[in-house]
C-alpha positions in Angstrom: -123.6 -65.1 -68.5 -120.3 -62.7 -68.1 -119.8 -60.2 -70.7 -117.0 -58.1 -71.5 -118.1 -54.5 -73.1 -115.0 -53.4 -75.2 -114.3 -50.4 -77.5 -111.1 -49.0 -78.9 -109.9 -45.9 -80.2 -107.3 -46.2 -83.1 -104.8 -43.8 -84.8 -106.6 -44.2 -88.2 -109.1 -46.7 -89.6 -106.7 -48.1 -92.2 -103.9 -49.3 -90.0 -106.1 -50.0 -87.0 -103.2 -49.3 -84.4 -105.0 -48.8 -81.1 -104.2 -45.9 -78.8 -107.0 -46.5 -76.5 -108.7 -49.4 -74.8 -111.7 -49.5 -72.4 -113.6 -52.5 -71.1 -116.4 -53.2 -68.7 -117.2 -56.5 -67.0 -120.9 -57.1 -67.5 -123.0 -59.7 -65.5 -126.2 -61.1 -66.8 -127.5 -62.5 -63.7 -130.9 -64.4 -62.9 -132.7 -61.3 -62.0 -132.6 -57.6 -62.7 -130.9 -56.7 -59.4 -127.9 -59.4 -60.1 -127.7 -57.9 -63.5 -125.2 -54.8 -64.4 -121.6 -53.5 -64.6 -119.2 -55.0 -62.3 -115.9 -53.2 -63.0 -114.3 -51.0 -65.7 -110.9 -50.4 -67.1 -109.5 -47.7 -69.4 -106.1 -46.8 -70.7 -104.4 -44.9 -73.3 -102.0 -47.1 -75.4 -98.6 -45.7 -76.5 -98.5 -44.5 -80.2 -95.9 -42.1 -81.9 -98.9 -40.4 -84.1 -102.5 -40.1 -84.4 -104.1 -39.0 -87.6 -107.6 -39.3 -85.9 -106.9 -36.8 -83.1 -109.2 -34.3 -84.5 -112.1 -36.9 -84.1 -110.9 -38.8 -80.9 -109.2 -36.0 -79.3 -106.2 -38.0 -78.2 -102.6 -36.3 -78.6 -100.0 -38.9 -79.4 -97.7 -37.2 -76.7 -100.3 -38.0 -74.1 -100.2 -41.7 -74.9 -96.6 -41.6 -74.1 -97.3 -41.0 -70.4 -98.8 -44.6 -70.5 -95.6 -46.1 -70.4 -94.9 -44.9 -67.0 -94.9 -47.6 -64.5 -96.3 -49.9 -67.2 -99.7 -48.4 -67.0 -100.8 -49.5 -70.5 -99.4 -52.9 -70.4 -100.6 -53.6 -66.9 -104.2 -52.6 -68.2 -103.9 -54.9 -71.4 -102.9 -57.7 -69.2 -105.8 -57.4 -66.6 -108.3 -56.9 -69.5 -107.1 -60.1 -71.1 -107.3 -62.1 -67.8 -110.9 -60.9 -67.4 -111.7 -61.6 -70.9 -110.7 -65.3 -70.4 -113.5 -65.5 -67.6 -116.0 -64.1 -70.0 -118.7 -65.8 -72.3 -118.6 -63.2 -75.0 -116.9 -59.8 -75.6 -119.6 -57.2 -76.9 -118.5 -54.2 -79.0 -121.0 -51.8 -80.8 -118.9 -52.5 -84.1 -117.5 -55.8 -83.6 -116.3 -56.2 -87.2 -114.0 -53.3 -86.5 -112.9 -53.9 -82.7 -112.6 -57.7 -82.6 -109.7 -58.0 -84.9 -107.9 -55.2 -83.0 -108.7 -56.6 -79.5 -107.8 -60.1 -80.3 -104.5 -59.1 -81.5 -103.8 -56.7 -78.6 -104.9 -59.2 -75.9 -103.8 -62.2 -77.9 -107.2 -64.0 -77.6 -107.9 -65.3 -80.8 -110.6 -67.8 -79.3 -112.6 -64.8 -77.6 -116.3 -65.1 -78.8 -117.9 -61.9 -80.1 -121.3 -60.3 -80.0 -121.8 -57.0 -82.2 -124.1 -54.7 -80.4 -125.0 -53.1 -83.9 -125.6 -56.0 -86.0 -126.5 -58.9 -83.6 -128.8 -57.3 -81.1 -132.2 -56.3 -81.7 -132.7 -53.2 -80.1 -135.9 -52.4 -81.8 -134.0 -49.3 -83.3 -135.7 -47.9 -86.5 -133.0 -48.2 -88.7 -133.1 -49.6 -92.2 -133.5 -53.2 -92.3 -130.1 -54.8 -91.6 -128.3 -51.4 -92.0 -125.7 -49.6 -89.8 -126.4 -47.0 -87.2 -124.6 -44.9 -84.7 -124.1 -45.9 -80.9 -125.0 -42.3 -80.1 -128.0 -42.2 -82.1 -129.1 -45.6 -80.4 -128.5 -44.0 -76.9 -130.6 -40.7 -77.8 -133.4 -43.1 -79.0 -133.4 -44.7 -75.9 -133.5 -41.5 -73.8 -130.0 -41.4 -72.7 -127.9 -38.2 -72.5 -124.8 -38.1 -74.4 -122.3 -35.5 -73.7 -119.1 -37.0 -75.3 -118.2 -39.6 -77.8 -115.4 -41.1 -79.8 -113.5 -41.9 -76.5 -113.3 -45.6 -75.6 -114.4 -45.2 -72.0 -117.3 -42.8 -73.2 -118.5 -45.4 -75.5 -118.4 -48.2 -73.5 -120.4 -46.4 -70.8 -122.9 -45.7 -73.4 -123.3 -49.2 -74.5 -123.6 -50.4 -70.9 -126.3 -47.9 -70.4 -128.1 -49.2 -73.2 -127.8 -52.7 -71.9 -129.1 -51.5 -68.6 -132.2 -49.9 -70.1 -133.1 -53.5 -71.6 -132.8 -55.5 -68.4 -136.0 -56.7 -68.3 -135.8 -58.2 -71.8 -132.0 -58.6 -71.9 -131.7 -62.3 -71.5 -134.2 -63.1 -74.4 -132.1 -60.3 -76.5 -128.8 -61.8 -75.9 -129.9 -65.2 -76.5 -131.1 -64.4 -79.6 -127.9 -62.5 -80.5 -125.6 -65.2 -79.9 -127.7 -67.2 -82.5 -127.1 -64.4 -84.9 -123.4 -63.9 -84.0 -122.6 -67.5 -85.0 -124.5 -67.3 -88.2 -122.2 -67.4 -91.2 -121.8 -63.9 -93.1 -122.8 -63.8 -96.9 -122.0 -61.3 -99.5 -124.5 -60.3 -101.7 -124.4 -58.6 -105.0 -127.0 -56.2 -106.1 -128.3 -57.0 -109.9 -129.1 -53.5 -110.8 -128.5 -51.4 -113.7 -126.5 -48.2 -113.7 -129.7 -46.0 -113.9 -131.1 -48.0 -110.7 -127.8 -47.7 -108.8 -129.6 -45.6 -106.0 -131.8 -48.4 -105.0 -128.7 -50.6 -104.1 -127.2 -47.7 -102.3 -130.4 -47.0 -100.5 -130.5 -50.8 -99.3 -127.1 -50.2 -97.7 -125.1 -51.8 -100.6 -121.6 -50.3 -101.1 -119.8 -49.8 -104.5 -116.5 -52.1 -104.9 -114.7 -50.2 -107.3 -112.2 -53.0 -108.1 -114.9 -55.5 -108.8 -117.3 -53.0 -110.3 -120.3 -54.2 -108.1 -122.6 -53.3 -105.5 -122.3 -55.4 -102.5 -123.5 -56.0 -98.9 -122.5 -58.5 -96.3 -125.6 -60.2 -94.3 -125.7 -62.6 -91.8 -127.1 -66.0 -93.4 -130.1 -66.3 -90.7 -131.3 -62.5 -92.1 -131.0 -63.2 -95.8 -134.5 -64.2 -96.4 -136.0 -61.5 -94.5 -133.5 -58.9 -96.0 -134.1 -60.0 -99.6 -137.9 -59.5 -99.2 -137.5 -55.9 -98.7 -135.6 -55.1 -101.8 -137.1 -54.1 -105.3 -134.4 -56.0 -107.1 -132.8 -59.4 -107.4 -129.3 -60.4 -105.7 -126.6 -62.8 -106.1 -124.6 -64.6 -103.1 -120.8 -64.1 -104.1 -119.6 -66.0 -100.9 
């Protein structure tokens, strides 16, 4: 199985304009010795502003140099060609990165695995709750010196995969099933006084609809509901 481990950095969460992309070709072979990273690519992408500079440390002025000799566009073209040879793309938070990468690489048919939600690492997070890549890496005994740069985050996720080489075939086989499972939106049926129960279970307040909601994969629905002390309703 050929995998493309991908991460992006953007100028802000709302607009999703990428200012950096990084990707590593990862081979899941028939043995541990034939499993691992094959090649990596990373490039800044030219932008004219970066509201997230305080987080990712990327000055927009520096990204303009990626125009030189078509560095950015050659990198995008190469990553796009490699992506077409892969069985899956993997991002730690695929819900965020997949739409950005699909548009950037013009690859709407690229199949995705979310390393946070689809892969069972055994990490002691809340049931079907979100967690951070850095926390996962530290829990696995991986030293983390930098974060919030695409290349650093890709290397960290690759090392997480490396630490699970023996069980990786089974983990990814299960992950592909989870990735294909439809996403359901649940509504927490709680009173105002008990809203903390919904928040603790990972539900978020939708101010427009005035409801506590959470998205859960259909294959995880039964097990997730059993962890709750309140009833839920499927919205979609």
